[in-house]
N, C-alpha and C positions, 0 to 999 in steps of 0.2 A: 688437183688444184682447184681452188675456188676463184673463178674469174668474174663473178658477179654477172650483171646483165650486159650483154654485148649488143647494145643498141647503137644507133647512128652509124650503122655499117652501110657504105655506099659502094656499089660495084665499080671496080677499077681504081678506087682510091685507097691510100694507106690508112691504117688505123692503129691506135695503141690501146693496150689494156694492161691491167695489173692482175697477177695471179698470186694468190696466197697459198703456201704449202706448209703443212706442219712437218717440221724436220725432227729427226730422231734426237732426243735430248742427250746431253752429256752431263749426267748427274754425278754427284760426288759421294764419298763415303766418310762417315765420322772417323773411322780408323780402319786400318788393315792389320792391326796387331791383336794378338790374343784371341784369334778365331778358334772356336771349338766345335767339335762334332760329338754329340752325346749319343752313343749307339749301344746296343746290346753287345755282350762279349762275342768275340769271333770263335770261341771254343765252347763246347757244351759243358754244363755244370753237372754235378752228381744228382742234383734235384731233377734236372731234365732227363737224365738217364733213368732215374727211378720212375719218373712219370711214364716213360716208354715201357718199362718193365711191367708197371701196373696195367697199362693198356693191353699188353700181351696176355697177362694173367686173366684179365677180364674176357679176352677173346677165347681163351681156353678153359673158361669156367664151365662147371657142370651144374645142372639143377637136380637136387636130391630131395626126396620126400622127407618131411620132418613130422613126426607123430607125437613128440613129447611136449609140444608147446603150440600156442596159437599163432595167428598171423602177426608178423611184425613188419615194420616199414621196409620197403624194397624187396619183400618176399614176392613169390608168385603163388597163384592159387587157381585150381581148376574149378570154374564156377558155372552154374546154370541159373538163369532167372528170366522172368517175364515182367517187363515194366508196365506200369500204368501211368497215365497223365490225367490228373483230376478224376481218377476212378475209372478211366476208360483204357482198355488194353491198347498198347502201342506196339505194332509188329516190328518196327525198327528198333525197339528196345528189348528184343528177345534174343538170348544167346543160349547155346547148349554146349556145356563142357568146353568153355573157352578158357585158355590159359591167360589169366589176367596178371599184369605186372603192377604192383602197388608203387605209388610214388612217381609214376610216369605221366601223370596228368591226362590219363585216358578218360577218366570220369571226374566229376567235380570232387573237391576234397572231402565233402560230407560223406560220399560213398565210401572212400577209403577209410575214413575215420570210424564209420559204423562197423566196419569189418575187422578192425584191429582186435586181436585176441581170439577171434573165431577159430575153431578147430575143425578137423575133418569130421563130416557128418552133421555139422551145425546148419541150421536154417536161420538166417538173419534178416529181419525186416528193416528196410532203409527208406527214409523219406526226406525230401529236401526240395526247396523251391528251385525251379529250373533257371539257371543264370543266363545273362545276356549273351554269353559265348556259346550257347547251345547250337549244335549243327542244324537243328530244325527250329527256325524262328517262331513257328506256331506254338512251340512249347514254352517259350520264355514267359516267366512270371507265374506259371502254373505249378502244381505240386506233383513231383514225380515220386513213385513208390515202387519198391522192389522187394520181393521175397527171394533171397539169394541162397541157393544150395551150395555148400562148400564140400567138394568131393575130395580134393587133395590140397595140402599146403606144401609148397616147395621153397627151398632156399638156395641161393646161388653160392656155390663153394668154389673159391679160387685156389688153383694149385700153388703149392709152396714154391718160392723162387729159389729152386735148387738145381742141381746138375740134371736131374731127370726132366724137369720142366724145360731146361735149356735144350735138351736133346729133342723133346717133343715139339718145341716151338720153332726150332730152326736147324736141328741137326748138329748142335754144338756139343762138345765134350764136357763143358763145364759152364756154370753160370757166369764165371769170369770171362770166358770167351764170348758169351752172348753180350755182356756189358761192353766189351771192347768193340764188338761189331756195331752195336748201337752208337757208341761214342764216335766211331770212325764215320758213320753215315751222317750223324748230326753235324759233326765238324765240317764235312764236305759241303753240306747244304749251307751252313753258316758262312763259311769262307767265300762261297760263290756269291752270296748276297752282301757280304760285309763291305766291300769296296763301294758298291752302289749306295748302301746306307750312309756310309761316311760322306760320300760326295753330296748326297741329298741334304744331309744335316748341315754340312759345311756351307753349302750355298744358301741354305735357309738362314744361318747365322749371319752370313754376309749381307743378305737382302735386308735384314733388320737394320743395318747401318746405312742404308741408302738415304741420301738427303735430296730433297727436291720432289716436284710433283710429276707423277707418271701421266702423260697425256691420255685422256679418255679415248682418243681416236686409236691409239696403239692397242689399248685393251679391247676396244670394239672390233678392230680388224682381226686380232688374234682369236677372239670369241667366235667370229664368223668362220674362221678357218677350222677351229676345233669342232664347231657344230657341223660343218660340212663333213669332216672326218667321221663324226659320230653317226650321221645319217648314212654315209657310205657304208659303214660297217653293218648297219641294220639291213641295208639293201643286199649286201653280200650274203648275209644269213637269211635273206628272204623273210624279214620280219618287219611289219609295219610299225609306225610309232604307236598306234593304238594298241597293238598286240604287246609291245614292249611295256607300255604303261600298265596294262592289265596284268601282265606277268610279274612285274617288279613292285607294283603298288606305288611307284614314284610318279607324281603328277608332272605334266609337261612343264609347268611353271618352275618346278623344282629342278628339272633337268637343265633348263635354261639358266637358272641361278647358279647351279653347280658349274656349268660350263664357263659362266662369267667369272666366277671365283677362281677357277683353274687358269683362265686366261690372264687374269691380273697377276696371279702368283708367277706364272711363267715369264711374263713381261718384266716383272720386278727382278726376277732371278737373272734374266739376260742383261738388263741394264746394270745390275750390280756387278756382274762379271766384267762388263765393259768398263765400268768405273774402276774396278780392281786393276785391269790391264793398264789404264792410264796412270793410276797411282803408283803401280810397280814398274812403269816404264817399259811394258812389254810391247814389242813392235811386230807388225806383220810385213814380211818382205815380199817383193814381187815374185821371187822364186817360189815361195809358199803358195801364192795365188796361182801361179802357173801349174804347180803340182796338184792343187785342188781342182783346177779346171781339167787337167789331164785325167784325174780320177773320175770326174763326172762324165767326161767324154767316153771313157772306157765302159762305164755303166750303160751309157746310151748307145755304144758302138758307133760313134761318129769321130771325126778328126778333131783334135783339140782346138784348131783354128775355128772350125764350124761351131763348136760348143761356146767358145769365147764370143763369137759373133751373136749367137743366140742370147747369151747372158746380157751382153751390152744392149742389144736391140730391145730386149724385154725389160731393161732397167733394173736388173736384179744383181748386178755385179757387187753392189754394196752388201748384199746378203752373204755373198761368198766371203768377203772380208770379215764380216761380223762373225760368221761361223768359225773362221780361223782364230780371230781374237778371243772368242769365248772359249775355244779349246785351249789356247795358251793360258788364259786366266784360270781355267779349271785345273790345269796341270800345276800352276803356281800355287793355287789354293790347297791342293792335295799335298804339296810338299811342305806347306807352312801351317796347316791346321793341326791343332792338338786333339787327338782322339781320346775321348773320355769314355 
C-alpha cells in the first residue's frame, strides 16, 4: 500500500492516513464461444514414421570406397595437406590422412568446391581468402592455400529398408514390425504431450479475447517472482549469471526482457481464466477451499487449522481461491474448446 508521507505524527495522539492499494482487476472477454486450439495431430503420420526409418538407416549406414568416379557432394575422402597463409606454413592447418566429410561445413565452401570431381591419387591445389568465421582470427582476410592429396574416396551407403534391416536395427522379424514399433512409441510421446498442448493453445486463444488493461504492477510482481526462480535454479546448478551468459550467448538484458514477456503472458492467461469463470458462472465453494487447505497442510505436514492460520496471517488466502477458480476455468475451457 502507498500511504504517502506520514508527517504530523505526535506521540500519544490519534492520526489518520489514506492507503492506496492496486486491486486485482476483473477484466472481461469479448466472447467465450468458438474457442479453438490448433495443435499437431495426437497420432503419428506415415511421413513421421518414414523420417524415423531414414534416421535409423543413416545410423546403420556404411562407408565404402568408390573408384569409378570422383568426389561428389556429401562424400567422404581420406585427405592429407599442409596449409599456408600468405605463403607461410601454418601448423594448425596440417592434417595427415584425415577422413573428411564434404558438405559438413568443416572448411569454407571454396575448399569443398575445389575438390569436387577429384579421384583417388589426385593432388589438388586450393586457394581462397580466409573468411571472418575462421577459428584463428589472425588469418582473417589473408590467402589460405593447400595442396591436397586424395588417398581414398568413400561414399555413404544406406541399407535397404527391408526385413534384414529391421532385424539388424532392432531384432524385428519384418520391416512392418519395425514400423509398428516406431508408430507405437511416437503415438505414446504425442499423446502424453497432446493434452498440455491443447490446454496451452486454448488458454492462448482465450487470452486474445481479454478486454481491459493489465496493471503494470501485476506484471512487475510476477517478473520478480520468475526472476527469483531463474536465479535459484542457477544457484542449485552452481552456475553464476556470468557463466550462464557466456555459455548461452544470451545477454543479461535479453534474459530480463524474456522474463518480462513471460510474466505478462502468464498474468494475461490467469486474468483470462478468471474472466472465463465469471462469464460461465463458475463458483468456488468453501468446501473446495477447505480441501485445498487440507492438501497444502498435508504437503507441509501440519494441521489444516494451522495452515489456514498461516495463509490468513500472510494475506494469501485470495491466492488459494484464485488457484481453484483458475482450475475450474481450465476444466471448463477443455470441455468447450474445439481441437483443430
